[in-house]
Structures are given as structure tokens and as C-alpha cells.
C-alpha positions in Angstrom: 0.0 0.0 0.0 2.7 2.4 -1.0 0.6 5.1 -2.6 -2.1 5.4 0.1 -1.9 3.9 3.6 -4.9 3.0 5.8 -4.5 5.2 8.8 -5.7 3.7 12.1 -6.3 5.3 15.4 -3.2 4.9 17.7 -3.3 1.8 19.9 -6.4 0.2 18.4 -4.5 -2.2 16.1 -2.1 -3.8 18.6 -2.2 -7.4 19.5 0.1 -10.2 20.6 -0.5 -13.3 18.3 1.0 -15.7 20.8 -1.1 -14.4 23.6 -4.4 -14.5 21.8 -4.1 -17.5 19.5 -4.5 -21.1 20.6 -1.1 -22.9 21.4 -2.3 -26.1 19.7 -4.1 -26.6 16.4 -7.9 -26.7 16.5 -9.6 -28.9 13.9 -13.2 -28.1 13.1 -15.5 -27.1 10.3 -14.6 -23.4 11.1 -11.3 -23.9 9.4 -13.1 -24.6 6.1 -15.4 -21.7 6.7 -12.5 -19.3 7.2 -11.1 -20.1 3.8 -14.3 -19.1 2.1 -14.4 -15.3 2.0 -16.8 -13.1 0.1 -18.1 -16.0 -2.0 -14.6 -17.2 -3.0 -13.1 -20.6 -2.0 -9.4 -20.4 -1.2 -7.1 -23.4 -0.8 -5.4 -22.0 2.4 -5.9 -19.4 5.0 -2.9 -17.5 3.7 -4.3 -17.3 0.2 -7.7 -16.2 1.6 -6.2 -13.3 3.5 -3.9 -12.3 0.7 -6.6 -12.6 -1.9 -9.0 -10.3 0.1 -6.2 -7.8 0.8 -5.3 -7.6 -2.9 -8.9 -6.9 -3.8 -9.0 -4.2 -1.1 -5.7 -2.7 -2.2 -7.0 -2.3 -5.8 -9.9 -0.3 -4.5 -8.0 1.9 -2.0 -5.4 3.2 -4.4 -7.8 5.9 -5.3 -9.0 6.3 -1.7 -12.1 5.0 0.0 -14.8 7.3 1.3 -17.5 6.0 3.7 -21.0 7.1 2.5 -23.3 5.4 4.9 -25.2 2.2 5.6 -27.7 0.4 3.5 -30.1 -2.5 4.2 -29.3 -4.2 0.9 -26.5 -4.4 -1.6 -26.4 -1.1 -3.6 -27.5 -1.5 -7.2 -27.9 2.1 -8.5 -25.1 3.9 -10.3 -22.4 5.0 -7.8 -20.8 8.4 -7.3 -17.1 8.9 -7.0 -14.7 5.9 -7.3 -14.0 4.6 -3.8 -17.4 5.6 -2.3 -18.4 2.6 -0.1 -21.5 1.5 1.9 -21.9 -1.0 4.8 -24.7 -3.4 4.2 -26.5 -4.3 7.4 -28.2 -7.3 5.8 -25.0 -9.4 4.9 -22.3 -7.6 6.9 -20.3 -6.7 3.7 -18.8 -3.4 2.6 -19.4 -2.5 -1.1 -17.2 0.0 -2.9 -18.0 1.7 -6.3 -15.2 0.9 -8.8 -16.5 3.3 -11.5 -18.2 0.5 -13.3 -19.7 -1.8 -10.6 -20.2 -2.3 -6.8 -17.5 -4.6 -5.5 -17.1 -6.2 -2.0 -14.2 -4.5 -0.2 -14.6 -6.0 3.3 -16.4 -8.5 5.4 -17.5 -7.4 8.9 -18.3 -11.0 9.9 -14.6 -11.7 10.0 -13.0 -15.2 10.4 -14.8 -17.7 12.5 -13.6 -18.1 16.2 -11.1 -20.8 16.8 -10.1 -21.3 13.2 -6.8 -19.4 13.4 -3.8 -21.0 15.2 0.0 -20.2 15.2 0.6 -23.0 12.7 -1.7 -21.3 10.2 -0.2 -17.8 10.7 3.5 -18.6 10.3 3.6 -16.4 7.2 2.8 -13.3 9.3 5.8 -11.3 10.5 6.2 -8.0 12.3 6.1 -6.6 15.8 3.1 -6.4 18.1 5.1 -4.2 20.5 5.1 -0.6 19.3 6.8 2.3 21.2 4.0 3.8 23.3 6.2 6.8 24.2 5.1 8.9 21.2 5.3 12.5 22.4 9.0 12.8 23.4 8.6 16.3 25.0 10.7 16.3 28.2 10.8 18.5 31.3 14.4 19.2 32.0 15.8 19.3 35.5 12.5 18.1 36.8 11.8 14.9 38.8 8.5 13.3 39.8 7.4 13.8 43.3 5.1 11.6 45.4 1.9 13.4 44.6 1.8 13.2 40.8 3.6 16.3 39.8 7.3 17.4 39.7 9.9 19.3 41.6 13.2 20.9 40.4 16.0 18.4 40.5 19.2 19.0 38.6 20.2 16.3 36.1 16.8 14.7 35.8 14.3 14.5 32.9 10.6 13.6 33.1 8.1 13.1 30.2 5.8 16.1 29.9 2.9 14.2 28.4 1.5 10.9 29.7 2.4 7.5 28.1 -0.9 5.7 27.5 -1.3 2.5 29.6 -4.0 -0.1 30.5 -4.6 -1.4 34.0 -3.1 -4.8 34.6 -0.7 -4.6 31.7 3.1 -4.8 32.1 5.5 -2.3 30.6 9.2 -2.2 30.1 11.7 0.6 29.4 14.6 0.4 26.9 17.0 2.3 24.7 18.4 0.5 21.7 16.9 -2.7 22.9 18.6 -2.6 26.3 16.7 -2.2 29.6 17.4 1.2 31.2 17.4 2.4 34.8 14.3 4.4 35.7 14.4 6.4 39.0 10.7 6.9 39.5 7.3 6.1 37.9 3.9 7.7 38.6 0.5 6.5 37.3 -2.4 8.9 36.8 -5.8 9.1 35.2 -4.9 12.2 33.2 -1.9 13.0 30.9 -1.3 16.3 32.8 1.9 16.5 34.9 2.0 20.3 35.2 -0.7 22.6 36.5 -2.6 24.6 33.9 -4.9 27.5 34.8 -4.8 26.6 38.5 -5.8 23.0 38.0 -4.9 20.7 40.8 -3.1 17.9 39.0 -2.6 15.9 42.1 -6.3 14.8 42.2 -5.7 12.5 39.3 -2.7 10.8 41.0 -2.9 7.0 41.6 0.4 5.7 42.7 4.2 6.3 42.8 7.0 3.7 42.4 10.5 4.7 43.6 13.7 3.2 42.4 12.2 1.1 39.7 15.7 0.3 38.3 15.8 -2.1 35.4 12.5 -3.8 36.2 9.3 -3.8 34.3 6.1 -2.4 35.9 2.4 -3.3 36.0 -0.2 -0.5 35.7 -2.5 -0.4 38.7 -6.3 -0.4 38.6 -7.7 2.7 36.9 -4.4 3.8 35.4 -4.5 5.5 32.1 -1.2 7.4 31.8 2.3 6.8 33.1 5.2 9.2 33.8 8.8 8.4 34.4 11.9 10.2 35.6 15.5 9.3 34.5 18.7 10.8 35.8 21.5 12.2 33.5 24.0 9.7 34.9 22.0 6.8 33.5 21.2 8.7 30.3 25.0 9.0 29.7 25.2 5.2 30.2 22.2 4.1 28.1 21.4 7.0 25.9 19.2 10.2 26.1 15.6 9.9 27.5 14.4 11.3 24.1 15.3 7.8 22.7 13.4 5.9 25.4 11.1 3.1 24.2 8.1 2.1 26.3 6.4 -1.2 25.4 3.6 -3.4 26.6 5.9 -6.4 27.2 7.9 -8.2 29.9 11.2 -7.8 27.9 12.3 -5.2 25.3 11.2 -6.0 21.8 12.1 -4.8 18.3 9.9 -1.9 17.3 8.2 -2.3 13.9 5.2 -0.3 12.7 4.1 -2.8 10.0 2.6 -6.3 10.0 3.9 -8.1 6.9 1.5 -10.7 5.6 3.5 -11.6 2.5 6.4 -10.3 0.4 4.1 -7.9 -1.3 1.5 -6.8 1.2 2.0 -4.8 4.4 -0.6 -3.3 6.7 0.2 0.0 8.6 0.3 -0.8 12.3 -0.5 2.6 13.7 0.0 6.3 13.0 1.8 8.2 15.8 -0.3 11.3 15.5 -2.2 13.0 18.3 -4.0 14.9 15.6 -5.7 11.8 14.3 -9.5 12.4 13.8 -9.2 16.2 14.4 -10.3 19.0 12.0 -7.8 21.6 10.8 -8.6 25.0 9.3 -6.1 26.7 7.0 -5.9 30.4 6.4 -3.6 32.0 3.8 -3.0 33.1 0.3 -2.2 31.6 -3.1 0.3 29.1 -1.7 -2.6 27.3 0.2 -5.6 28.2 -1.9 -5.3 25.1 -4.1 -5.5 22.8 -1.1 -2.7 20.6 -2.4 -0.3 20.5 0.6 -3.3 20.1 2.9 -4.3 16.9 1.3 -0.9 15.4 1.9 -0.8 16.5 5.5 -4.3 15.2 6.2 -3.2 11.7 5.0 0.1 11.8 6.9 -1.6 12.6 10.2 -5.0 11.0 9.8 -6.9 14.2 10.1 -10.7 14.0 10.0 -11.0 17.0 7.6 -9.3 20.1 6.4 -11.3 23.3 6.0 -9.5 25.6 3.6 -10.4 29.3 3.7 -7.2 30.5 2.0 -7.7 32.9 -0.9 -5.6 33.7 -4.0 -4.2 37.2 -3.9 -5.1 37.7 -0.2 -2.9 39.9 2.0 -2.3 39.0 5.6 -5.1 41.5 6.5 -7.5 39.6 4.3 -6.9 36.0 5.6 -10.2 36.1 7.6 -12.3 37.4 4.7 -13.9 34.1 3.9 -14.1 32.8 7.4 -17.1 32.8 9.6 -17.4 31.5 13.2 -20.2 29.1 12.2 -18.0 27.4 9.7 -15.3 26.8 12.4 -17.6 25.3 15.0 -15.9 21.9 14.9 -12.3 23.2 14.1 -9.5 22.0 16.4 -6.4 23.4 14.7 -6.0 26.7 12.9 -3.0 26.8 10.5 -1.9 30.2 9.1 0.7 30.6 6.4 1.4 33.3 3.8 2.7 36.9 3.3 3.9 37.2 -0.4 1.0 39.5 -1.3 1.7 41.9 1.6 4.4 43.6 -0.5 3.9 47.1 1.1 4.0 45.7 4.7 7.2 46.1 6.7 8.2 43.3 9.1 7.5 45.4 12.2 7.9 44.2 15.8 5.8 42.4 18.3 5.2 45.7 20.0 3.1 46.8 17.0 -0.6 47.0 17.9 -2.9 44.5 16.1 -4.2 45.9 12.9 -6.3 44.8 9.9 -5.0 47.5 7.7 -3.9 46.2 4.3 -0.4 47.8 4.7 0.0 47.2 8.4 3.3 45.5 9.4 3.5 41.7 9.3 3.6 41.6 13.1 0.6 43.8 13.4 -1.4 41.8 10.8 -0.6 38.4 12.4 -1.4 39.7 15.9 -4.8 40.8 14.6 -5.4 37.3 13.2 -4.4 35.6 16.4 -6.4 37.8 18.8 -9.5 37.7 16.6 -9.4 33.9 16.6 -8.8 33.6 20.3 -11.7 36.0 21.0 -13.9 33.5 19.1 -12.5 30.4 20.7 -9.6 30.4 23.2 -9.3 26.6 22.8 -8.1 26.9 19.2 -4.7 25.3 18.6 -3.2 28.0 16.5 -0.1 27.3 14.4 1.9 29.8 12.3 4.1 28.9 9.4 6.4 30.8 7.0 6.0 30.2 3.2 8.6 28.3 1.2 11.5 30.1 -0.4 11.1 31.6 -3.9 13.7 33.1 -6.3 11.2 35.9 -6.9 10.8 37.0 -3.2 13.4 37.6 -0.5 11.2 37.8 2.6 13.6 36.6 5.2 12.9 39.6 7.5 9.2 39.0 7.3 9.6 35.3 8.0 11.5 36.2 11.1 8.7 38.5 12.2 6.1 35.7 11.9 8.3 33.6 14.1 8.6 36.4 16.7 4.8 36.8 16.8 4.4 33.0 17.4 6.9 33.3 20.3 5.1 36.3 21.7 1.9 34.3 22.0 3.7 31.0 22.9 2.2 29.1 20.0 3.9 26.8 17.4 5.9 28.2 14.5 6.9 25.9 11.5 9.7 27.6 9.5 9.1 26.2 6.0 11.1 29.0 4.5 14.4 27.9 6.2 13.9 24.2 6.6 12.1 22.8 3.5 15.2 22.8 1.3 13.7 25.2 -1.4 16.9 26.7 -3.0 18.7 27.3 -6.3 19.4 23.6 -6.7 15.8 22.4 -6.0 13.7 25.2 -7.5 13.3 23.4 -10.8 12.0 20.3 -8.9 9.8 22.0 -6.3 8.5 25.1 -8.2 6.5 25.1 -11.4 6.9 28.9 -12.2 9.3 30.4 -9.6 6.5 30.9 -7.1 3.9 28.1 -7.0 4.7 24.6 -6.0 4.9 21.7 -8.4 2.4 18.9 -8.3 2.8 15.1 -7.8 5.2 12.8 -6.0 8.5 14.5 -5.3 7.0 17.9 -6.1 7.0 21.1 -4.0 3.6 20.5 -2.4 4.6 17.1 -1.2 7.9 18.5 0.1 6.2 21.4 1.9 3.6 19.0 3.4 6.4 16.7 4.8 7.9 19.7 6.7 4.5 20.9 7.9 3.3 17.4 9.0 6.7 16.9 10.8 6.3 20.2 12.6 2.8 19.4 13.7 3.9 16.1 15.1 6.8 17.8 16.8 4.5 20.2 18.6 1.4 18.0 19.2 2.8 14.5 19.1 
């Protein structure tokens, strides 16, 4: 599935084959039933799985879009290729190929007891992903005995909780080797620092001192885990930013794919805390086509992208096509662009917010941010600089956007200085000296990789 991956919500596609499958073969009629899928008889379970996946792969290369449920198999002419329905009568999923409705999945699944280790020897891959996805650390902070931290030189503590399940056992490793953990705290929330006067200690469950090289089992009610590691052990094993936390008794190789054959792999999970969220984009010509947004949406598993960018718009006009009603379900607001604000000076963060067409870049961006926060203080606002162009030298204005982001304490993704748009790559990334080129390896894809990486860096 190289062109388009199936993005799954983190942690929902995680299982241990040896734990859940019978240790001995089970002989029954269910084995025969398992080899008959969607009306096709296969000679083996492996062929059945591969055959169904190949059918599905052919359909999803253009993308699948869920339309709704139906009580019977759809017969009327379909809409776009990839539109699919779930049929409640037979438990099958039907997708429109452009010419006919074809089965693309079976919700009835394989019969219980028909799959054993002997029949799944062709499956390889890891069932032990790294659960420590957001690597943001609190420096010189150590966990206390109440579920928060205190200043302690040479210690690091994870800022955001590592998701756990009660009764499950977890191990800590770096490069496959167990590491020494000073202290572990379990909580029912992923907050370790107080926000807006919140008492984070009320979500505290338990503390475990001097864990050492041991694994640990999550107590009843636990949802998140925090750990502290000293610099002395980090110099021995490696930095805490490389720490791997797994649901296992012993450290295991980390692999995000399950390989069912030499030519089919299934994505294990997407490490994105933005999965299922809606992002709104504001900007100018560079974003108006919606090209880079489509890449970012697929990379991160976004639910939707609402694009209110407008060709020819100056910074002061980025909100012209935006209304509060249209942003009712928006989680992230992404703002990028300034090429059309030719008469605007960079300005400073001391400039008053302004919607004047020729106001400074700082004043214009401050106006955008404060207007958005006045509508919804829960917006996750992200600022970004545009890519480099041989036609525009806007380094000073890019710096100004970054300073505005720092002024409000919000993320800034510096596409201008980190996306590798330069004299050597312009012919590959730009189609006319300003606008990005299309397709694989083009400017929009390159831009999207940097933007998606930045969003993961800030939000996990």
C-alpha cells in the first residue's frame, strides 16, 4: 500500500499473536469456513487473507470514502470511485469501482477458533510498538510523590503521559537494552504540570520509587504513566528522548508494520495525536489550491481540512472568507502566507494588532491571532512561513512571523528555512518560480512533509 496507507487510530491495532491464539491446532469445520471469504473458495488461510487484501488494495489506491449504511446491496449507479457502503443485511462493505459495486470487506470476519499459530506462520512483524510517542521532556525536573514534579538538577521527566492499560506490564529500553528508571507515577490524566490553577494531584494514583531495570504493571484505573530518568543513567544508556516504552515483559524490536507476505503490508498505527481532528487553513495563493493540505491530512489521519485560503489575499484579508459558524468543529487553525503583503514592513511584536492592508506583518498576524482567540480560546493556532522563492526575498518578514508566534507562545513551523527550497531544488519544487509543483517529489509534497513533521513535533 505504497501510494495510500490506511490510517488507524493509535493503539487500536495492537495485539500479541502468541497471547491471543490457541497454542495447539484446532480442527473443526470453522477452518473450512475461514477459507471461504466473500463467496470465493481459497485453498489455504494465507491465500484467503492475501486474496482479500489484494482486492481491497486495488480499491483503495484511489482512496475509500464511507458514504453510509444500506439494508441491501447497492445497485444504482455510484458516485465517485471509492465511495463505499456498509450493508447491514449481509455484513459486507461495497465500494464503487467506477463500473460496478465490489465487495471490499467482510465485517463477519473469520470464525472463532479457526486461526492458530501454525496457520499464521507467514505473518511477521512486531506487536510491540513504542508507546512513548510524544517525546517532549521537562528538563531538571523529577517526579514527586503526589503526581507532579519538583526541580532536581540532572533529571528528565516526560511532559505528556504515556498511555497504559490497567493490569498490563510495561518495560523501558533504549536501543533494545533495559534502562534504569528512577521513579514512575501512574495517573488518570496526561497532565503532569498545573494549567490554569488545575490541581493535577487529584488525578494521582500511585508512585513507584527506584524502579531500576525492572518492568512495571499498571494499577487499577491507570490511564497514563510518567517516568523520571537521571542524566547519569542517560549517559550510560542514551538520552531519554530515545526511550522506548512497550507493553511487554522484555524489550522487543519496534516495527510499525505487519507483513502478511512479500508484497502486502498493513500499517500498524500512525503516531499522531491529531488523528481524527479537523484543521482549518488560512492564507494566500500558496494554500488556496488545497494541495499540501491533502498530503498533511493523509500523513496525520486528520478527519477533515477546511481551507479558507484565498488567492491574492494579503495578511489582513486572511479572515475574509471565514465565519465563526464554519469553524464550529475546528480543532487546529493553521496560518501561512505573506507574499501578497508587499507594502508591509516586518514590524515588531510591539506593534498594535491591525487589519489595515499595509500594516506590518507583526501587526497583521497579531490581529489574526487575537481575533481567533476571541472567538475560541481553545483553538490550537499554528503559524508557518511560506517556502523560499527566487522571486521573493522575505527573510525579515519570516523572522517577524516567528517572533509573533513566540510572543503568544504558539507553534511556528519555519518552512522558509527548513524545507530545502533553494537554487538547486527550485526546478523540482516550483513550477513557475513561485507556485509549488504537483505530484510525487514535487513542491507541495515536500512542503507537506515539513508541515506534518512540525505538527507532530508540537502535538505528538
